[in-house]
Backbone bond lengths (Angstrom), bond angles and torsions (degrees), N, CA, C in turn:
res aa  C-N    CA-C-N  psi(-1)  N-CA   C-N-CA  omega(-1)  CA-C   N-CA-C  phi
1 M - - - 1.445 - - 1.528 109.92 -
2 E 1.318 117.11 -53.47 1.464 121.25 -177.58 1.522 111.34 -59.52
3 L 1.323 116.49 -44.96 1.461 119.84 -177.53 1.522 111.76 -72.36
4 L 1.302 117.00 -42.15 1.460 120.17 -176.65 1.528 112.84 -68.00
5 Q 1.320 117.60 -31.18 1.466 118.18 -179.52 1.520 112.32 -70.21
6 G 1.325 117.39 -19.03 1.456 120.63 179.77 1.521 114.26 -93.80
7 V 1.313 117.50 3.21 1.463 122.44 -177.15 1.527 110.98 -67.06
8 K 1.329 115.33 136.20 1.463 120.40 178.61 1.526 112.11 -104.92
9 R 1.346 116.53 -26.79 1.463 120.62 -179.16 1.525 109.13 -130.70
10 S 1.329 116.02 150.93 1.458 119.68 -179.39 1.524 111.94 -63.46
11 S 1.328 117.60 -28.29 1.471 119.83 177.75 1.531 110.29 -65.30
12 E 1.330 116.92 -36.68 1.470 120.94 176.32 1.526 110.01 -64.28
13 E 1.322 115.61 -42.31 1.463 120.02 -179.37 1.528 110.63 -59.84
14 Q 1.309 116.35 -46.67 1.460 120.32 -179.46 1.525 110.80 -63.45
15 Q 1.308 117.07 -39.77 1.464 121.80 179.24 1.528 110.75 -62.25
16 I 1.310 117.29 -44.62 1.469 121.70 179.33 1.522 110.04 -63.33
17 I 1.321 116.91 -44.17 1.463 121.02 -179.69 1.526 110.26 -61.25
18 E 1.324 117.11 -42.12 1.463 120.53 179.83 1.522 112.09 -67.73
19 V 1.311 116.95 -46.19 1.469 121.05 -176.61 1.524 111.44 -66.94
20 F 1.312 116.72 -45.56 1.460 119.92 -174.59 1.524 113.32 -93.30
21 G 1.321 117.88 -6.70 1.453 122.05 -179.56 1.515 113.87 -63.79
22 G 1.305 116.70 -23.95 1.460 120.68 -179.71 1.515 114.35 -85.49
23 L 1.302 117.48 -5.47 1.466 120.60 -179.76 1.524 110.61 -79.75
24 P 1.320 116.80 148.80 1.466 118.65 176.97 1.533 110.89 -66.98
25 V 1.310 115.51 149.85 1.462 121.87 178.82 1.522 108.70 -97.46
26 V 1.314 116.09 133.70 1.461 121.68 177.09 1.520 107.43 -117.27
27 E 1.306 116.20 121.32 1.460 121.24 -179.25 1.526 110.69 -81.12
28 L 1.318 115.69 146.49 1.461 121.00 174.19 1.525 109.25 -79.05
29 T 1.307 116.41 122.10 1.457 120.70 178.35 1.531 109.76 -90.87
30 T 1.300 115.78 170.82 1.459 120.69 176.77 1.526 110.66 -57.91
31 N 1.321 117.00 -41.79 1.472 119.72 179.13 1.523 112.58 -64.07
32 M 1.332 116.17 -36.40 1.470 119.09 178.59 1.526 110.80 -68.55
33 W 1.339 117.24 -39.78 1.469 120.04 175.96 1.526 109.92 -61.59
34 K 1.328 115.51 -40.99 1.458 119.63 178.90 1.530 110.45 -62.60
35 L 1.331 116.73 -45.09 1.465 121.14 178.34 1.531 110.89 -60.93
36 A 1.330 116.87 -42.71 1.467 120.64 178.43 1.530 110.45 -60.57
37 G 1.319 116.59 -44.78 1.464 120.58 179.28 1.518 112.72 -65.45
38 Q 1.316 116.97 -43.32 1.469 120.60 179.46 1.526 111.21 -65.85
39 T 1.317 116.49 -39.73 1.460 120.66 178.26 1.517 110.50 -64.81
40 G 1.341 116.29 -45.33 1.460 120.32 178.41 1.519 112.14 -61.37
41 S 1.318 116.47 -40.02 1.464 120.99 179.23 1.528 111.36 -65.93
42 A 1.323 116.27 -43.91 1.472 120.31 179.26 1.528 111.07 -63.26
43 L 1.322 116.77 -40.55 1.461 120.39 178.47 1.521 111.33 -68.38
44 R 1.322 116.58 -39.71 1.469 120.30 179.89 1.531 111.02 -62.21
45 R 1.337 116.51 -36.76 1.469 119.77 177.20 1.534 111.47 -63.45
46 K 1.329 116.05 -21.67 1.472 121.28 176.76 1.528 111.41 -94.08
47 G 1.334 116.57 4.77 1.459 120.93 179.23 1.517 114.27 87.79
48 I 1.328 117.49 13.87 1.464 122.13 -178.98 1.526 108.68 -111.36
49 T 1.324 117.02 119.03 1.458 121.68 177.98 1.527 108.45 -113.66
50 L 1.320 115.89 121.86 1.465 121.23 -178.09 1.524 110.08 -118.29
51 P 1.340 116.22 154.52 1.471 119.80 177.10 1.527 111.52 -63.74
52 L 1.317 115.79 144.43 1.458 121.46 178.93 1.531 110.74 -58.16
53 S 1.325 117.06 -36.92 1.469 119.52 -179.77 1.527 111.30 -60.04
54 D 1.336 117.74 -41.34 1.467 120.70 178.50 1.521 110.82 -67.01
55 L 1.326 116.84 -39.26 1.462 120.68 178.95 1.530 111.18 -65.73
56 A 1.329 117.09 -37.72 1.466 121.19 178.48 1.523 110.51 -67.77
57 I 1.320 117.20 -44.28 1.468 120.85 177.78 1.529 109.89 -60.81
58 A 1.316 116.57 -43.03 1.465 120.82 179.35 1.528 111.11 -63.18
59 A 1.319 117.29 -40.89 1.468 120.57 179.67 1.525 110.99 -62.87
60 I 1.328 117.25 -41.43 1.459 120.84 176.70 1.524 109.79 -61.09
61 A 1.326 116.03 -46.99 1.464 120.66 -178.39 1.524 111.70 -61.29
62 V 1.307 116.77 -45.50 1.472 120.95 -179.47 1.524 110.15 -64.58
63 E 1.320 116.57 -46.86 1.467 121.21 -177.51 1.528 112.70 -60.51
64 H 1.333 116.41 -36.44 1.467 120.50 -175.74 1.529 114.00 -102.84
65 G 1.338 116.98 -1.26 1.464 120.17 -178.53 1.520 112.80 72.06
66 F 1.343 117.43 24.48 1.460 122.14 179.16 1.524 110.29 -81.30
67 S 1.317 115.59 156.28 1.461 121.96 168.35 1.521 107.57 -98.21
68 V 1.327 116.31 146.99 1.458 121.63 -178.45 1.528 108.75 -99.63
69 F 1.328 115.92 125.44 1.458 122.49 176.37 1.516 107.21 -92.50
70 T 1.333 116.42 104.43 1.467 120.12 -173.39 1.518 110.58 -157.83
71 R 1.323 114.82 158.39 1.467 121.55 169.28 1.529 109.18 -112.09
72 D 1.318 116.67 3.59 1.460 123.14 -178.04 1.529 109.46 -74.83
73 K 1.317 116.65 119.88 1.472 122.38 -178.11 1.524 112.76 -67.35
74 H 1.339 117.76 -17.44 1.464 120.25 178.57 1.527 111.19 -55.77
75 F 1.321 117.00 -36.83 1.458 120.36 -175.60 1.527 112.52 -68.37
76 D 1.337 117.00 -18.93 1.468 120.57 175.21 1.523 110.80 -69.54
77 Q 1.324 116.95 -21.69 1.468 121.74 -176.33 1.522 113.30 -92.73
78 I 1.320 116.79 -7.04 1.462 120.46 -176.43 1.525 109.07 -98.42
79 P 1.334 117.58 120.79 1.465 120.40 -178.25 1.528 112.67 -61.55
80 N 1.317 114.53 146.84 1.465 123.78 172.94 1.523 115.09 70.53
81 V 1.325 118.57 9.08 1.458 120.67 177.91 1.524 108.76 -91.75
82 K 1.326 114.90 124.14 1.454 120.13 176.14 1.515 107.87 -91.85
83 R 1.316 115.86 135.54 1.461 120.82 176.45 1.516 108.80 -96.24
84 Y 1.330 116.18 140.38 1.463 121.50 177.20 1.520 109.00 -65.87
85 Q 1.312 115.96 128.72 1.454 122.12 177.58 1.521 109.11 -117.79
86 P 1.338 117.64 109.92 1.474 118.46 178.73 1.526 110.40 -60.63
87 R 1.312 114.82 147.61 1.469 119.50 -178.10 1.486 112.77 -76.66
C-alpha cells in the first residue's frame, strides 16, 4: 500500500508488485489496530500526528518483531519500532 501509492509510472508499479509479491502477507488483527490507535493517540498528545498507514505498519512490525525497511522519518517517532539496518 505505502509503496504503490507513491508510484508515478505504471512500470514502477509493476516492478514493485513483482519484487514484493514474493513476500509473505501479514494481516492486521484487531489487537494490531488497537495498538496503532493507542500509539497514534499517545503521540498526538505529545504534538506528533502521523499517518494511519505508518501507525498500522509499525503495529505489525512491533507485534511480529519485524524490522521496518524505510527512509520515512515518521518511524523514528514511533516507540519500539526497529529499523532495518543493512549489514
